[in-house]
N, C-alpha and C positions, 0 to 999 in steps of 0.2 A: 624186675625180678627175673631169675632164670625160669625158663618154661618148665612147668611141672609135668612130670610123667603121671599117667594114671596109676592107681594103686595096683591094678592087675599087672601092668607092664613091670612095675618095680618089683613086685613079689616074684614074678617069673624069673627075673635076673638076679635077684638078691635075697629072696626069702624074707621072713619076718624080722622086725627090729624090736630090740628090747627097750617104760615110761608113762507212851512216854508222855513228853508233852502231848505226844500223839497217842499214847495209851489212854484208855478211858480215865484212868486215875494217875497218869504220869504227869508230873509237873516238871516242865523244862525250867529249872530253877534259875531263870534269867539267862538271856542270850549274850550278856556282856561278860566283863571280866570276872564278875562275882559268881557266875552260874556255871558250876562244873558238873552237876549231878543230873543224870537222867533217873529221877527218883519217884517211887510210888508214895502216895499219901497214905496207903495202908500197908501193912506188913506183907511182904512178898510171899508167895507160895513156895513150898520146897522146890529146890532147883533140880532135882533128879527127875527127868522126864520119862514117861513111858516110851518104850521103843518097840519096833517091830521089824522083822526081816533081818537080813544079814548086813553088817556094816559094809558100806561101799569103800572097801580098801583092799589093796593087794597084800598078799602075805609077806612080801618082801619090804613093805613100807614100814620104816621105823623112824622114831625121832632120834635126834643126835645125843640126847641125854636120857638116862634111865629113869630119873625122877626130877621133879621140879626143884629149882634152887630155893634155898631158904631166904626168901626176899619178902620184906614187908614194904609195899608200895602204896602210899596214899596220895592221891592226886591233889587234894585240897582245893582251895579257891584258885581259879585261873587268873592270871595277871596279864595286862597288855604289854607286849614286848615288841619294840620297833623292829621291823624287818631290815636287816642289813642286805647289801647287794654284792654278790661275788663280782670281782673284776672281770669285765668282758661280757656280763649279762645285762640284757635290757629288762628292767623290772616292769615296764609297761604299767598296767593298772595297779600294781602293788607299790608303786613309787610313793614313799611317805606313809605307808600303811603299817599296821601292827597286827599281830595275831595274839590271841589269848592263850597262854600256856601255863603249865605248872611252874611254881616258883623256881627260879634259877635256870630254867630252860631257855635256849636261844633259837632263833630262826633266821634263815638266810634265803634270799632269792638266789637259788643255785644255778638254774639253767632256764633259758626261754625256749620252749618247744610248742609252737602253735597247735592248739587242740590236744594237748597232752592227756592221754586217757589211762589205759592200764599199763602195768610195768612189771618187769622181772629182772633180777640180777643174773648176769651171765657167770659161768664158772671162772672166767678170767677177769672178773671184777668190773664189768661195765653195766650200767643200768640201761636196759632196753625199754623204750617207751613207744607205745602205739599212738596213732593220731586219728583213728576213726575216719572221718570224711577226708582227712588229709592224705590218706592212702599210703602212708609211710610208717616205718618203724625206725626210730633213731637209736643209736648207741651213744651213750654218754659215759665217757671214761674220766674218772676223777683225776685231777692234776695235783694241786696243793691247796691248803686251807685258804679260803678267801678268794679263790680264783675259779672262774667258770670251768666246767669240764670240757675236754675235747669232744666235739659232737660231729658225728657222721650219720648220713642216712644209710642204714644197713639194708633196708628193703624199701622199694618204691613201687608205685603202680598197683598196689593192692586194693582190694574191694572192701573198704570199711574195716580195716584191721582193728581188733579190740584185744582179745585175750592173748597172753603170752605165757608160755610155760616151758621149762626145761625138764628133760629126764634127769633122774638122779645122777647118772653118769656125766651129765652136762654135754653130751655129744649130739643131742637132738633138741631142736627148738620147734615147738608147735605154735602156730599162729591161727587164731580164730578170725577168719574173714566173715563178711556178711553172709555169704552163701556157702561157705565151705571151710574145712579145716585142712591146713597144709603143714607137713613136717619137713624140716630142713636139717641137713647135716650142719653141725656147728663146730668150728675149730679155729683157734687163734683169731677171734674177732671177725670171722667171715662165715657166711652161709653158702651152702651149695646143695645141689641134688634134691630139689623140692619134690615131694611126693604128696599127692592129694589123697587124704585119708577118707574123706566123704565130701560129696559135692551135691549141688541142687537143693540145699536146705532153704526153707522159707525165709524171706527177708522182710516181710511186712510186719506191722505191729512192733512187738518187742523182739525184733529179729537179730539183735546184735549178739555175737557169740563170745562169751568168756570161756576159758579153758583151765583145767587143772590136770596134772598127771600123777598117777600112782602106778608104779611098776610099768607094765606094758599097756596100760589102759589110759585113754584120754577121756576125761569127763568134760561135758560142755553144756552150756545153757541154750535152751530153745524156748523162748518166752511165748506168751500168749499173743493171739492176733488182735486182741482188743481188751477192753477194761473188764467186762463181765460176759464171757463168751463160752457158754456150756458146750457148743459144738467143737471147741478145741480139743475136748477130751476124747472125741471119737474121730478126729481128723486123721488124714494120712499124708504126712506123718503126724503123730500126736503132738499137739502143742502144749505149752505150759508144763515143761518137763525139764529135768536134768537127765541127759542121755550120756551114753558112753560108746566108744569105739576103740578097737585095738590099734596099736601103733603100726600094725601091718595093714590097716584099713578094713579089717574084717570085724564081724560081731557087733555091728551097730545095734543098740538096744536102749530102751527106756529104763532108767534106774529109779526115778522119782516122779510121781504124777502130781497134778494139782499145784504146780509151782508157777505162780502167775508170771513172775519175771525174776528168776533166781540168778541174777547176773554176777554175784560175788561168790567165788568158790575158793576153798583152800582146805588143807589137811591139818587136822588137830593133832595134839601130842600123842593120842592113842592110835593114830593112823586112820581114823575115820574121816569121811568127807563132811564138810559143813557148807551151808549155803545161807546167804542173806538175800531176802526176797522183797521186791517192791510189790506191795499189796495194792488192792483196788481203790478206785475213787468212787465217790457218790454212793456209799454203802447205805442201803435201806435199813432203817432202824430194826434190829433183830430181836429186841426184847419186848415182851408183852407186859410191861410194868407201869405204863401210864406216863412215863417221863416224856415220851413222844409217842405219836401214833405208830403202831406197828407198820413197818414198811415205808414210813415217811423218810424222805431224804432231807434231813434237817442239817443246815449248815453248821450249827453249833456242835452237833454230834459228829458230822462227817469230818470236821477239821481235825479231830483227834482219834479217828477210827477208820479202818482197823489198823492195828499196829503193824509195823514191818517185822517180818520174821527173821530170826537168826537161830538156826537149828541144825541138827545132825541129819544127814542123808543116809538112809539104809536101803538096801536093795528091795525095791517094790513098795517103798513107803508112799503114802499119799499125804500131801500137805493141805488138802482140802479145797483149794480154789476151784470153781467159784461157789461151790455148794456149802462150804463150811467156813465159819468166821472165827479167828482167834478171839477168845473171850478174855478181855483184859480187866474185868471188873475186880478181880481179886489180887492183882499184882503184876509184876513185870517178868517173872520167870515161871516156868512150868505152866504155860497157859493152855487150858483145854479149848475145845471148839464148841460153838453153838451153830444151829442151823441158819442158813441164809433165809430170811423170812420171805423172800420173793422167789428164789430159785429152788429152794429145798425146804419148804415150811414144815413138812412132816417127816423129813428124813428119808423120803422115798428114793431120792437120787443117790445119797451117800449117808452112811451112819456116822455122824460126826462124833458121837461119844466113843466110837471105837478107834478113832485116830490117835496117834501118839501126840502128846503135848508139844507145843512149840517151846523150845528151851528158853529163849530170851526174846522179849519184845523191845523193839526200837520205836522211836517217835513216828507216828503216822505221817506218810507223805514225805519222809525225809530222804527217800531214794538211796539206799545203800548200794554202792557200786564196787567198792573195793574191800577185800578181806585178806588179812595177813595174820597168821599165828606167829607168836614170838619165840616158841620153844627152841627152835634151831637157829636162833640169831643171837648176836652179841647184846641186843637190848634186853634179853631175859635176865641178865645180871642186875639190871636196874628196875624193871617193872615186874619181873617174874614171868611165868607162862600165862598166856592169854591171847585174846584176839583184838587186833586193831581193825576198826570198821570205818571206812571212808564213806560219808553220805553227801550227796549232791545237793540236797535241799529240794523243796517242793517246786512244782511247776505251775500249780493253779490254786494253791491255798491262799486265803486272805485272813490274817497276815501270813506272809510266806514262812514256811518252816526253814530254819537256817541250815546251811551246810556245816559239817563238822567232821572231826575224827573222834571216835569214842574208843574206850578200852574196856573189855570185859575179862575179868580174871578167870583163869582155869583152876578148877578144883580137881587135883590129881586123884584124890581118893574116890570121888564119884564119877569122874570123867565127864564133867559138865562145866558150862560157863555160867558165871554169875551175872548180876545186874551190870548193865553198861553205864559208864560214866564218861562225860565229856573230857577229852584230852586236848583238843585243839578247836577253837572257834575264832570268830572275828571276821569272817568273810562277808557278813551282812550287817549293814548299818541299821540304826534304830528305826528308820522309816521303811525298812524292808528291802531297800535297794542293795544290790550286791556288786562287789568289785572282783570277786573270785568265787569259784565253786570247787570244793574238795572232790577228788575222785578216788585215787588209789594210794594208800600208805604202804610203803615197803620198808624193809630195814636193811641198811647197807652193812658191809663188812666192818665198818667203823662203829656200829651200834647206833647211828643216827637214823631218824625216820626221814625217808624221802617221799614227799607227797606231791602227786600230780594235781594240776588244776587246769581243766580244759577251757574254762571261761577266760581266765587271764593268760592262758598259754604258757604256764610256768611249772617248774619243779622246785619245791622248797626243801631245804635241808634243815631239819629240826633236831637239835642236839640236847639230850637230857642232861640234867645237872649231875 
């Protein structure tokens, strides 16, 4: 990659630049073709969450449509659909495999990119894909139906690149490396003039950096150093946060606290920032109700708790970790918090009742890594407005929590997301072994979902009916 200038040098010469099963009561209604719903066995609570602070959004951030389209989308039962393979693509572990999809949908192994992680569409119609430990960002340019894209390494020699985001104008690309954020000029499929926005970020623990851009602000994830680490809240820099920095490299600040690993970031139709959070493992039982001993680490309970959070980020909001636990006993939306029985038994560390509800609960340990809202995409004409969530699957649960893509519909009247439903499954066999792991769903100019898979090293093109 080109040598990056420091932000001070660049500003001096150029100035600023303008950018479930896992719930206590969630039933993962079968991991195979018949199971499409992440559903509660009890009626869900009202979906409008309490909020606090100012929405993390720039005044100039607007959606491409003024109101949601009049679309009724029902996923129904998922059906196994054999993966086709684009000419010129090596399907690897996906050879002869199928994905479970809504009726009439199709799926293709579109590209092979070892370690494919996060992704973003460029203004000139290429899909950029980061590769994490591979150190590269690939540019995949569609060719014709049934044929692999033209693939070039746009950037190489990076330190664990993950997050990719363009400014609204499409002239600046921001890449989240393991230790820093770098902005590049982008034009005609090429990058130039790198500028380091912030450097020296922690790399241990949940140190990978996802990014999202609103106006001239870059939001980024800075996850926790460990599983249950109260010291992260007073560390310098503070860990377990969503943070923000200007496109000119100034104004670095914490936006949201208590976000254990908020790796998935995107902007909702109302311009507010959303995050999907990987919650803790080995949660001590938080309820004094006799089901288990208070503070007991019981496998049967831990397997389905706590839920993974999908919720709005507001300026100064606290998502509770590690002192407060999302309470999923009443349903899958608008989840309040209860005290962590070990770290905050009397609420002396943090008043959990005062925190805003988590908007949507996702299956425990499913590891959501990718988040894409559909409102400004061609897919909205099919599924309406909502959020696509890519989940990697669990790393130490027995049996394993499956990888998936889920969809949660947007309620334009209340500005909230509803319950999430499976949209794509099939990466995990009945015995718990996996041939692939979903990471990031994005929507192409053609209205298809392009899904990265870092385990199989592939990108799938999923076409709705």
